[in-house]
C-alpha positions in Angstrom: -17.5 26.9 -9.4 -16.3 25.3 -12.6 -13.4 27.7 -12.9 -12.4 27.0 -9.3 -12.4 23.3 -10.0 -10.3 23.9 -13.1 -7.8 25.9 -11.1 -7.6 23.2 -8.5 -7.1 20.5 -11.2 -4.2 22.6 -12.7 -2.6 22.8 -9.3 -2.9 19.1 -8.7 -1.4 18.4 -12.1 1.5 20.7 -11.3 2.1 18.8 -8.1 1.9 15.5 -9.8 4.2 16.3 -12.7 6.7 18.3 -10.6 10.1 16.6 -10.3 10.7 14.7 -7.0 13.4 17.2 -6.0 10.8 20.0 -5.8 9.5 18.7 -2.4 13.0 19.0 -1.0 13.5 22.6 -1.9 13.0 25.3 0.9 9.6 26.9 0.9 8.2 30.3 1.8 4.7 31.1 3.0 2.6 34.3 3.3 -1.0 35.4 4.0 -3.0 36.9 1.2 -5.1 40.0 1.4 -7.1 40.4 -1.8 -9.4 43.2 -2.8 -11.2 42.7 -6.2 -13.1 45.5 -7.8 -16.7 46.2 -7.1 -18.6 44.7 -8.8 -16.2 41.8 -9.2 -16.8 41.4 -13.0 -15.8 37.8 -13.3 -12.7 38.2 -11.1 -11.5 35.1 -9.2 -12.1 35.2 -5.5 -9.3 34.9 -2.9 -9.4 31.1 -2.7 -9.1 30.7 -6.5 -6.2 33.2 -6.6 -4.5 31.2 -3.9 -4.8 28.1 -6.1 -3.2 30.1 -9.0 -0.3 31.1 -6.7 0.1 27.5 -5.7 0.3 26.6 -9.4 3.2 29.0 -9.8 5.1 28.0 -6.7 4.4 24.3 -6.9 2.8 24.1 -3.4 0.2 25.9 -1.3 2.2 29.0 -0.6 -0.8 30.9 0.9 -1.3 30.0 4.6 -3.1 31.6 7.6 -0.5 30.6 10.3 2.3 33.0 9.1 3.1 36.7 9.5 4.2 37.9 6.0 1.4 39.4 4.0 1.0 39.9 0.2 -1.7 42.5 -0.5 -3.4 42.6 -4.0 -5.8 45.3 -5.1 -7.5 45.1 -8.5 -8.8 48.2 -10.3 -10.9 48.7 -13.3 -9.3 50.9 -15.9 -11.9 51.8 -18.6 -12.6 48.4 -20.1 -9.4 46.7 -18.8 -8.0 45.7 -15.4 -4.8 46.3 -13.6 -3.5 45.3 -10.1 -1.4 46.9 -7.5 0.7 44.7 -5.2 2.5 45.1 -1.8 4.6 42.4 -0.3 7.4 41.8 2.3 11.0 42.6 1.5 13.4 39.8 0.9 15.8 41.2 3.5 14.6 41.4 7.1 14.1 45.1 8.1 14.2 46.4 4.5 11.3 48.4 2.9 8.4 46.4 1.6 8.2 46.1 -2.2 5.4 47.6 -4.2 4.5 46.7 -7.8 1.9 47.2 -10.5 0.9 44.9 -13.3 0.2 45.7 -16.9 -3.4 46.1 -17.9 -5.3 43.1 -19.2 -8.6 42.8 -21.0 -10.2 40.4 -18.4 -9.8 40.1 -14.7 -9.0 36.4 -15.0 -6.1 37.0 -17.3 -4.9 39.6 -14.9 -4.9 37.0 -12.0 -2.4 34.9 -13.9 -0.1 37.9 -14.2 -0.5 38.6 -10.5 0.6 35.0 -9.7 3.6 35.3 -12.0 4.7 38.6 -10.6 4.5 37.4 -7.0 6.6 34.4 -7.8 9.1 36.6 -9.6 9.4 38.9 -6.5 9.3 36.2 -3.8 10.2 33.0 -5.5 13.5 31.1 -5.3 15.0 33.0 -8.3 14.9 36.2 -6.2 16.7 34.9 -3.1 20.2 34.6 -4.5 21.0 31.8 -2.1 19.9 28.4 -1.2 17.8 29.1 1.9 14.9 31.5 1.8 14.9 34.6 4.1 14.2 33.5 7.7 11.1 35.8 8.0 9.6 34.3 4.9 10.4 30.6 5.5 7.4 28.4 5.8 6.9 26.7 9.2 6.9 22.9 9.1 3.5 21.3 8.4 2.4 18.9 11.1 1.2 15.6 9.6 -1.2 13.5 11.6 -0.8 9.8 10.7 -3.5 7.2 11.3 -2.4 4.8 14.0 -1.7 1.3 12.9 -4.2 -1.3 14.2 -2.9 -4.8 15.0 -5.2 -7.7 15.8 -5.1 -8.8 19.4 -5.6 -12.4 20.2 -8.2 -13.1 22.9 -6.7 -14.9 25.8 -8.1 -15.6 29.2 -6.2 -15.3 32.4 -4.5 -18.6 33.4 -6.7 -18.9 36.4 -9.8 -18.8 34.3 -8.3 -20.9 31.5 -7.8 -23.8 34.0 -11.4 -23.6 35.0 -12.8 -23.5 31.4 -10.2 -25.0 29.1 -12.7 -25.5 26.4 -13.1 -21.8 26.0 -9.6 -21.1 24.7 -9.8 -24.1 22.4 -13.1 -22.7 21.0 -11.5 -19.2 20.4 -8.6 -20.7 18.5 -10.7 -23.0 16.4 -13.2 -20.3 15.6 -10.4 -18.0 14.4 -9.0 -20.7 12.0 -12.5 -21.5 10.6 -13.8 -17.9 10.5 -13.7 -17.9 6.8 -16.2 -20.8 6.5 -19.9 -20.2 6.8 -21.3 -22.5 9.6 -24.5 -23.4 7.7 -25.5 -23.0 4.1 -29.2 -23.2 3.0 -29.7 -24.8 -0.4 -32.7 -25.2 -2.6 -33.0 -26.7 -6.1 -35.3 -27.6 -8.9 -34.6 -30.2 -11.6 -35.7 -33.0 -14.0 -35.8 -36.7 -13.2 -36.1 -40.0 -15.1 -36.8 -43.5 -13.7 -35.6 -46.2 -16.1 -36.7 -49.1 -13.8 -39.3 -49.7 -11.1 -42.5 -48.5 -12.9 -44.5 -50.0 -15.7 -42.3 -48.2 -18.2 -39.7 -45.4 -18.3 -41.1 -42.5 -16.3 -40.1 -38.8 -16.5 -40.8 -35.8 -14.3 -39.2 -33.4 -11.9 -38.2 -32.8 -8.3 -37.6 -30.0 -5.8 -35.6 -30.1 -2.6 -34.6 -27.9 0.3 -31.7 -28.6 2.6 -28.9 -27.4 4.8 -25.2 -28.0 4.4 -22.3 -28.0 6.9 -18.6 -28.7 6.3 -18.9 -32.5 6.3 -22.7 -33.1 6.6 -25.8 -32.2 4.7 -29.5 -32.9 5.1 -32.2 -32.6 2.4 -36.0 -33.0 2.1 -37.2 -33.8 -1.5 -40.5 -34.1 -3.3 -40.5 -35.9 -6.7 -43.3 -36.6 -9.2 -43.0 -39.0 -12.2 -45.3 -40.2 -14.9 -45.0 -42.9 -17.6 -45.5 -41.3 -21.1 -46.0 -44.6 -22.9 -49.5 -46.2 -22.8 -48.9 -49.9 -22.1 -48.8 -51.8 -18.8 -47.9 -55.4 -18.3 -47.3 -58.2 -20.7 -50.7 -57.5 -22.4 -49.8 -53.9 -22.9 -52.9 -52.6 -21.2 -53.6 -49.0 -22.2 -52.9 -46.8 -19.2 -50.4 -44.6 -17.4 -48.7 -44.8 -14.0 -48.0 -41.8 -11.7 -45.9 -41.8 -8.6 -45.3 -39.1 -6.0 -42.4 -39.6 -3.6 -41.2 -37.7 -0.5 -37.7 -38.4 0.7 -35.4 -37.5 3.6 -31.7 -37.6 2.8 -28.9 -37.4 5.5 -25.6 -37.1 3.6 -21.9 -37.2 4.2 -20.7 -34.1 2.2 -17.5 -33.3 0.4 -16.6 -30.5 -1.9 -18.0 -32.1 -5.1 -19.7 -35.4 -4.0 -22.4 -36.2 -1.4 -23.1 -39.8 -0.2 -26.6 -39.9 1.1 -29.0 -42.4 2.7 -32.6 -42.2 1.5 -35.8 -42.9 3.4 -38.8 -42.4 1.1 -42.6 -42.5 1.2 -44.3 -43.0 -2.2 -47.8 -43.3 -3.7 -48.3 -45.1 -7.0 -51.4 -44.6 -9.1 -52.4 -46.2 -12.4 -55.0 -44.6 -14.7 -56.6 -47.0 -17.3 -59.0 -44.4 -18.6 -62.8 -44.5 -18.5 -64.7 -47.8 -18.7 -62.1 -50.0 -17.0 -62.2 -51.0 -13.4 -58.9 -51.2 -11.5 -58.6 -53.5 -8.6 -55.6 -53.3 -6.2 -53.7 -50.9 -8.5 -53.1 -48.0 -6.1 -50.6 -48.5 -3.4 -48.6 -46.8 -0.7 -45.0 -47.9 -0.1 -42.0 -47.2 2.1 -38.5 -47.5 0.7 -34.9 -47.3 1.9 -31.8 -46.8 -0.2 -28.9 -44.6 -1.1 -28.0 -41.8 -3.4 -24.8 -40.2 -4.9 -24.9 -36.5 -5.6 -22.2 -34.8 -7.8 -22.2 -31.0 -7.9 -20.3 -28.5 -9.9 -20.1 -24.8 -8.9 -21.4 -22.4 -11.6 -20.9 -19.2 -9.5 -20.8 -18.1 -5.8 -24.5 -18.8 -5.5 -25.5 -21.4 -8.1 -24.4 -25.0 -8.7 -25.4 -27.8 -11.1 -26.2 -31.1 -9.3 -26.6 -34.6 -10.8 -27.6 -37.7 -8.9 -28.3 -41.4 -9.1 -30.8 -42.9 -6.6 -31.3 -46.6 -5.8 -34.3 -47.4 -3.6 -35.6 -50.7 -2.3 -39.4 -50.8 -1.6 -40.8 -52.8 1.3 -43.8 -54.0 -0.7 -44.7 -54.7 -4.3 -47.8 -53.0 -5.9 -50.0 -55.3 -8.0 -52.4 -54.4 -10.9 -55.3 -56.8 -11.1 -58.0 -56.3 -13.8 -59.8 -59.7 -14.1 -59.6 -62.6 -11.8 -56.9 -63.0 -9.2 -53.8 -63.1 -11.4 -52.0 -59.8 -11.4 -51.6 -58.2 -14.8 -48.6 -56.3 -13.6 -46.6 -56.3 -10.3 -44.1 -53.6 -9.5 -40.5 -54.6 -8.8 -39.1 -53.9 -5.4 -36.1 -52.0 -6.8 -36.6 -48.4 -8.2 -33.8 -46.5 -9.9 -34.0 -42.8 -10.5 -31.5 -40.4 -12.3 -31.8 -36.6 -12.2 -30.2 -33.3 -12.7 -31.0 -30.0 -10.8 -30.0 -26.4 -10.6 -29.3 -25.5 -6.9 -29.0 -22.1 -5.2 -27.2 -21.2 -2.1 -29.2 -18.7 0.0 -26.6 -18.1 2.7 -24.6 -14.8 2.7 
């Protein structure tokens, strides 16, 4: 098998390196009758010998759809090999030629001698004229070409187009926008910081899931923030504030910037630690505001998103420890900044 592949590679190299004029030269063709010795003793088979002949002639000279025949018989002579050959005469009606090779130590070396001898007897150098003998000339090869396919525009008959004019418009617009995905599903995780709106600067994270069209996007987000510093109000009461916020964001979308409206529901909790009672410190609030998203594409699937969120709360949350005077009251305005890594899950 390896030797057959090697022979085929040699033939392909010969075809590739052959000068362009070779294809224009007249060709002959013949059938091959091959009888190796028994046992074969590493002799090439008929298919491999045909490849060797093709390497000598520069094309596949052995064919099955022609009449001329070249017969090859290989004989073992003691520890060597020799071949006897019969082939058609160059002149029509003349006696067929018969030849014998010198002996070779291996049957494979003998096969190369056989290919050289056949070319010497039947090749262009033996014709003595430009055209090969008519009885040896190779018939033309029929090449089957793949038909060219052209896209056909879908058009309705005029009678139907008058009844449903919107159909043709839909076909034309869908063709022009076929490259754009109708819906993209996005999800993201990121970090957030709130510099204003809580007892002190708060840090945390957020996650969101949304869909994006060509000019519109919609997202649902959950965000959690906590104040690392322990100090609330003017008296710096030891304690920390935690807020959880769920938001819905309808957005006008462009390639790199989204302008979004924000509707949020939030829960604020303040923990003063054990031993201290909290009165009116926990509170639920509804907020409305806006957000600007800026996103940069990192790859076909991932993007980096940064945002600034301004949200106005409908009520203020008060922290009261002693008496009726609040020790801290939340401002109505909350500002949040964040950055997130987003992934596009649409194909």
